[in-house]
C-alpha positions in Angstrom: 7.2 -48.2 10.7 4.4 -45.9 9.5 1.9 -44.9 12.2 -1.2 -43.1 10.8 -2.0 -39.9 12.8 -5.0 -37.6 12.5 -5.7 -34.5 14.6 -8.7 -32.7 16.0 -8.3 -29.1 17.2 -11.2 -27.7 19.3 -12.0 -24.1 18.2 -15.7 -24.0 19.1 -15.7 -22.1 22.4 -16.9 -18.6 22.9 -14.2 -17.5 25.4 -16.5 -15.4 27.6 -13.6 -14.3 29.8 -12.0 -12.5 26.9 -14.9 -10.0 27.0 -14.6 -9.6 23.3 -16.8 -9.6 20.1 -13.9 -11.6 18.5 -14.0 -15.4 19.0 -11.2 -16.4 21.5 -9.4 -18.6 19.0 -9.0 -15.7 16.6 -7.3 -13.3 19.0 -3.9 -12.6 17.5 -0.6 -13.9 18.9 2.5 -12.7 17.0 0.6 -12.2 13.8 -1.4 -15.4 13.8 -4.7 -16.3 15.4 -4.5 -18.5 18.5 -6.0 -21.5 16.8 -3.2 -21.4 14.1 -0.6 -22.5 16.6 -1.9 -25.9 17.6 -3.1 -26.5 14.1 0.4 -25.8 12.8 2.0 -28.0 15.4 -0.3 -30.9 14.4 0.6 -30.4 10.8 4.3 -30.5 11.7 3.7 -33.9 13.4 2.3 -35.2 10.1 -1.3 -35.3 11.2 -3.7 -35.9 8.3 -6.6 -35.5 8.2 -6.5 -32.3 10.2 -9.9 -31.2 11.5 -10.8 -27.9 13.2 -14.1 -28.1 15.2 -16.0 -24.8 15.0 -19.0 -23.6 16.9 -19.3 -20.0 18.1 -19.2 -17.5 15.2 -18.1 -20.4 13.0 -18.3 -18.5 9.7 -15.9 -15.9 11.0 -13.5 -18.5 12.4 -13.5 -20.6 9.3 -12.9 -17.6 7.1 -10.0 -16.4 9.2 -8.3 -19.8 9.4 -8.6 -20.3 5.6 -6.9 -16.9 5.1 -3.8 -17.8 7.2 -3.6 -21.5 6.4 -1.3 -22.4 3.5 -0.3 -25.9 4.5 -1.8 -29.3 4.3 -5.6 -29.5 3.7 -7.7 -28.3 6.7 -11.1 -29.8 7.3 -13.9 -28.2 9.4 -16.5 -29.8 11.6 -19.4 -28.1 13.3 -20.5 -28.4 17.0 -24.1 -27.2 16.7 -24.5 -26.7 20.5 -22.0 -26.0 23.2 -22.3 -29.3 25.1 -18.7 -29.8 26.2 -15.4 -31.0 24.9 -16.4 -34.6 24.3 -19.3 -33.4 22.2 -17.0 -31.2 20.2 -14.7 -34.2 19.4 -17.8 -36.2 18.4 -18.6 -33.5 15.9 -15.4 -34.4 14.0 -16.2 -38.1 13.7 -17.7 -37.9 10.3 -14.7 -36.0 9.0 -12.5 -39.0 10.2 -14.8 -41.7 8.9 -12.8 -44.8 8.1 -9.6 -43.5 9.8 -7.7 -46.2 11.7 -4.8 -45.1 13.7 -4.0 -42.6 16.5 -5.9 -39.3 16.9 -4.3 -36.3 18.4 -6.7 -34.1 20.4 -5.7 -30.4 21.1 -7.4 -27.3 22.4 -7.4 -24.3 20.1 -6.2 -22.0 22.9 -2.8 -23.7 23.7 -0.3 -21.9 21.6 2.9 -22.7 23.5 3.0 -26.5 23.2 6.3 -27.7 21.8 6.8 -30.2 19.0 9.3 -32.1 21.0 6.8 -32.7 23.9 4.2 -34.1 21.5 6.8 -36.3 19.8 7.7 -37.7 23.2 4.0 -38.3 24.0 3.4 -40.0 20.6 6.5 -42.3 21.1 5.4 -43.3 24.6 1.9 -43.9 23.4 3.0 -46.1 20.5 5.8 -48.0 22.2 3.5 -49.1 25.1 0.4 -49.7 23.0 -1.6 -47.3 25.2 -5.2 -46.7 24.5 -4.9 -43.1 25.7 -2.0 -40.8 26.5 -2.0 -37.1 27.6 0.1 -34.2 28.8 0.3 -33.0 32.4 2.1 -30.2 34.1 2.7 -29.1 37.7 1.6 -25.5 38.3 2.2 -23.2 41.2 -1.3 -21.8 40.7 -3.5 -24.5 39.1 -6.7 -22.4 39.3 -8.9 -23.0 36.3 -7.4 -26.4 35.2 -8.6 -29.9 35.7 -6.6 -31.8 38.3 -4.9 -35.2 37.7 -6.0 -37.8 40.3 -3.5 -40.5 41.2 -3.5 -43.6 43.4 -0.1 -45.1 44.3 1.4 -43.0 41.6 -0.9 -44.1 38.8 -3.4 -41.9 37.1 -7.0 -42.9 37.8 -9.0 -39.9 36.6 -9.1 -36.2 35.8 -11.5 -34.0 37.8 -12.6 -30.7 36.4 -12.1 -27.8 38.9 -15.8 -27.0 39.1 -16.5 -30.5 40.2 -13.5 -30.9 42.5 -13.4 -31.0 46.3 -11.3 -28.7 48.3 -8.7 -31.4 48.8 -8.6 -32.1 45.0 -8.3 -28.4 44.2 -5.2 -28.3 46.3 -3.5 -30.7 43.9 -0.9 -29.0 41.5 -0.7 -31.6 38.7 -3.1 -30.4 35.9 -4.4 -31.7 32.7 -2.8 -29.8 29.8 -5.7 -30.6 27.5 -3.7 -32.5 24.8 -4.3 -36.2 24.2 -3.4 -39.1 21.9 -6.0 -41.9 21.6 -6.4 -44.9 19.5 -9.3 -44.2 17.1 -11.2 -47.3 18.1 -10.9 -46.6 21.8 -11.8 -42.9 21.4 -15.1 -43.5 19.6 -16.1 -46.3 21.9 -15.3 -44.3 25.0 -17.1 -41.2 23.8 -20.2 -43.2 23.0 -20.4 -44.4 26.7 -20.0 -40.9 28.3 -22.9 -39.5 30.3 -23.6 -35.7 30.8 -22.1 -34.2 33.9 -24.6 -33.9 36.7 -23.7 -30.3 37.5 -23.3 -28.8 34.0 -25.0 -31.3 31.6 -21.9 -31.3 29.4 -19.9 -34.2 28.1 -16.4 -34.1 29.4 -13.5 -35.4 27.3 -11.6 -35.9 30.6 -14.0 -38.7 31.6 -12.5 -41.1 29.1 -9.2 -41.0 31.2 -10.9 -43.0 33.9 -12.0 -45.5 31.3 -8.5 -45.9 29.9 -7.1 -46.2 33.5 -9.4 -49.0 34.3 -8.3 -50.8 31.2 -4.8 -50.5 32.5 -3.1 -48.9 29.4 -2.7 -45.2 30.0 0.4 -42.9 29.6 1.2 -39.4 30.7 4.1 -37.0 29.9 4.8 -34.0 32.1 5.7 -30.6 30.5 6.8 -27.2 31.8 4.2 -24.9 33.2 4.8 -22.3 30.6 4.2 -24.8 27.8 0.9 -25.9 29.3 -0.6 -22.4 29.4 -4.1 -22.2 28.1 -5.5 -18.8 27.0 -8.7 -17.9 28.8 -8.4 -14.1 29.3 -6.3 -11.2 27.9 -3.8 -11.4 30.8 -2.9 -14.9 29.8 -2.8 -13.9 26.1 -0.2 -11.2 27.0 1.7 -13.8 29.0 1.7 -16.2 26.0 2.7 -13.4 23.6 5.7 -12.5 25.7 6.8 -16.1 25.8 6.3 -16.7 22.1 8.1 -13.4 21.2 11.1 -14.5 23.2 11.2 -18.0 21.6 11.0 -16.4 18.1 13.7 -13.9 18.7 16.1 -16.4 20.3 15.6 -18.8 17.3 16.6 -16.0 14.9 19.6 -15.1 17.0 20.8 -18.7 17.1 20.5 -18.6 13.3 22.8 -15.6 12.9 20.6 -12.5 13.4 21.8 -9.7 15.7 19.0 -8.2 18.0 20.4 -5.3 19.9 17.6 -5.1 22.4 15.5 -8.3 22.7 13.3 -6.6 25.4 11.8 -4.2 22.9 12.1 -5.9 19.5 9.1 -7.7 17.9 9.3 -10.3 15.1 6.1 -11.9 14.1 5.8 -15.6 13.3 5.5 -15.3 9.6 8.7 -13.2 9.1 11.9 -14.7 7.7 15.2 -13.2 8.5 18.5 -13.9 6.8 22.0 -14.3 8.3 23.7 -11.2 9.6 20.5 -9.1 9.7 20.7 -6.5 12.4 17.6 -5.2 14.3 17.8 -2.1 16.5 15.7 -1.3 19.6 12.0 -1.0 19.2 12.0 -2.5 15.7 8.8 -4.3 14.5 9.0 -6.9 11.7 5.5 -8.2 10.9 3.3 -10.2 8.6 5.1 -12.4 6.0 8.1 -10.1 5.6 11.3 -11.5 4.2 14.6 -9.9 5.1 17.5 -11.3 3.1 21.1 -11.4 4.4 22.7 -8.4 5.9 19.7 -6.1 6.2 20.1 -3.5 8.8 16.9 -2.1 10.5 17.5 0.8 12.9 15.7 2.0 15.9 11.9 2.3 15.8 11.4 1.2 12.2 8.4 -0.9 11.2 8.4 -3.5 8.4 5.2 -5.3 7.5 4.6 -7.7 4.6 7.7 -6.6 2.7 10.5 -8.2 0.8 13.8 -6.6 1.7 16.8 -7.6 -0.4 20.5 -8.1 0.7 22.3 -5.2 2.2 19.4 -2.8 2.6 19.8 -0.1 5.3 16.5 1.0 6.9 17.1 4.1 9.0 15.3 5.0 12.2 11.5 5.4 12.4 10.7 4.4 8.9 7.5 2.6 8.1 7.4 0.0 5.3 4.3 -1.9 4.3 3.7 -4.1 1.3 6.9 -2.9 -0.4 9.7 -4.7 -2.3 13.1 -3.1 -1.7 16.1 -4.1 -3.9 19.7 -4.7 -3.0 21.7 -2.0 -1.4 18.9 0.5 -1.0 18.9 3.1 1.8 15.5 4.1 3.3 14.9 6.8 5.8 15.0 8.1 8.4 11.3 8.9 8.8 10.4 7.5 5.4 7.1 5.8 4.5 6.8 3.1 1.9 3.2 2.1 1.2 1.8 -0.9 -0.6 2.8 -1.4 -4.2 6.2 0.3 -3.8 9.0 -1.4 -5.7 12.6 -0.1 -5.3 15.3 -1.2 -7.6 19.0 -1.6 -6.7 20.7 1.2 -4.8 17.7 3.5 -4.5 17.9 6.2 -1.9 14.7 7.2 -0.1 15.3 10.0 2.5 13.6 11.7 5.4 9.9 12.4 5.1 9.6 10.8 1.7 6.4 8.8 1.0 5.9 6.4 -1.8 2.7 4.5 -2.9 2.2 2.2 -5.8 5.5 3.5 -7.2 8.3 1.8 -9.1 11.7 3.4 -8.6 14.4 1.9 -10.8 18.1 1.5 -10.1 19.9 4.4 -8.6 16.9 6.8 -8.2 17.3 9.3 -5.4 14.5 11.1 -3.5 16.2 12.4 -0.4 13.8 14.9 1.1 10.2 15.8 1.8 8.5 14.3 -1.3 5.3 12.3 -2.2 5.8 9.8 -5.0 2.5 8.1 -5.7 1.4 6.1 -8.8 4.6 6.8 -10.7 7.3 4.9 -12.6 10.8 6.6 -12.3 13.7 5.5 -14.5 17.3 4.7 -13.6 19.5 7.4 -12.0 16.8 10.1 -11.8 16.9 12.6 -9.0 13.7 13.9 -7.3 14.4 17.1 -5.6 13.1 18.2 -2.1 9.4 18.8 -2.1 8.6 16.9 -5.3 4.9 16.1 -5.3 3.0 13.7 -7.6 -0.5 15.1 -8.0 -2.0 11.7 -8.8 -5.6 12.2 -7.6 -8.1 14.5 -9.3 -10.8 14.1 -6.8 -12.4 11.2 -8.7 -9.7 8.8 -9.9 -5.9 8.1 -9.5 -3.6 8.7 -12.5 -0.2 7.4 -13.2 2.9 9.2 -14.5 6.1 8.0 -16.1 9.5 9.7 -15.5 12.4 8.6 -17.7 16.0 7.8 -17.0 18.5 10.3 -15.7 15.9 13.0 -15.2 16.6 15.8 -12.8 13.7 17.3 -10.9 14.4 20.4 -8.9 12.9 21.4 -5.6 9.3 22.2 -5.0 8.0 20.6 -8.3 4.5 19.4 -8.8 3.7 16.9 -11.5 0.0 16.8 -12.3 -0.7 13.2 -13.4 -0.9 11.7 -16.0 2.3 13.1 -17.5 5.4 11.7 -19.1 8.9 13.1 -18.6 11.4 12.0 -21.2 14.9 10.6 -20.6 17.5 13.2 -19.6 15.0 16.0 -19.1 15.4 18.7 -16.4 12.5 20.2 -14.5 13.3 23.6 -12.9 12.6 24.3 -9.3 9.2 25.6 -8.5 7.7 24.2 -11.8 4.1 22.8 -12.1 4.2 20.2 -14.8 0.9 19.7 -16.7 2.2 18.6 -20.1 4.6 15.9 -21.3 8.3 16.8 -21.4 10.4 15.6 -24.4 13.8 13.9 -23.9 16.6 16.2 -22.8 14.2 19.2 -22.6 14.1 21.8 -19.8 10.7 22.4 -18.3 10.1 25.7 -16.4 7.0 27.5 -15.4 7.3 30.4 -13.0 5.7 33.8 -12.6 8.0 36.7 -13.5 10.1 38.1 -10.6 10.0 41.8 -9.9 12.5 43.5 -7.5 11.3 46.8 -6.0 14.5 48.6 -4.9 14.6 49.8 -1.3 11.1 48.7 -0.7 12.1 46.6 2.3 13.5 49.7 4.0 10.4 51.7 3.3 8.2 48.9 4.7 10.3 48.7 7.9 10.0 52.5 8.5 6.3 52.4 7.9 5.8 49.6 10.5 7.9 51.4 13.1 5.9 54.6 12.7 2.7 52.6 13.1 4.0 51.0 16.3 5.0 54.3 17.8 1.6 55.9 17.0 -0.1 53.0 18.8 1.7 53.5 22.1 -0.4 54.8 25.0 
């Protein structure tokens, strides 16, 4: 049976304890802003409409969420004044006008909630016909959380910590800040709420007492880690460590080898194929895709790249915004900058940098080179110290190097130039003109050998040294 579900995620708070110019819900956690995680979870549960309530720095929050959100339509509602959680939910009422069903309410700073826990909560809520259901957890240190009040085992209310007595603060069962409510009950209950006497705010937790008095209220207990809300940077670091472990373990269960899980980072947007191997201190970030059998060795960093099957990335290489074809070898200590595209079986060696460069099948650049704004044909060899002089101080220029070209060591190509198929460029040459197919380009100053000059110079230096002695 189909059960309509909508969701409201509260992203309006300032987050003063973060001590940051950045809104709390935009602080990054494994490559995504905090608010992304509960929004993504609501989307997985099939919630539609999906509404984010904004307030503090709302333009910045909306822009950031639109940038990372590529799923179901996301609606935004505005809480004009910070008047509490219930007021924030009320701000979303217009966006849900006409919706009849269950409404999922989540905080934008709870990234560790699990899909299974919310599925269980939803099932309990629907099977019992509850007006309201919510998640609880037992915490060793419940400081900062609202406490769940029970009588004879049944929930009667939630008390916010700032309003709680010492006896109530000693309770360890807390409100995890995630609810499911029937839409009709939710709007009726919120309309009856009164501002809190101490803070003047409208508390969403006050509707728990209303549901309890009606006799139809459900709770589901979750693990302490899962209930963690992010209020400061210490808790953000704690959540990051938990999420990082969950992501790595999921990849390992799917067939990825992680040699040192304690030091390896894989962000949420990355996709890893079977039999990938990640060495210690590896970082895989952004929306990177690693196909089957990719090996990434110690200290390498891959961000927003597509790495094809069988690629070997050697230690301490940095790849960003690059596409790497099957069977390539990169590094060690290589840098692939945005716009780099490597064809099949390309070799990029130590201290080689590429930028906005296309290297076709079998190209080799094994040592100490800069390849920027260039297209290099199949099977060409770029010698040690090859430099593309692509910037004239005002604009970038692009060069084209043909197939099976041999470029010797210490060559500078002043863009824009074209090098024909099969051409050779002698070591030490500065290329300023186009080179025809199969031609040899050479530009060197004449070499003069002065016989015995080295011996004469040594004798002269020794006499000078003796004369300078005290």
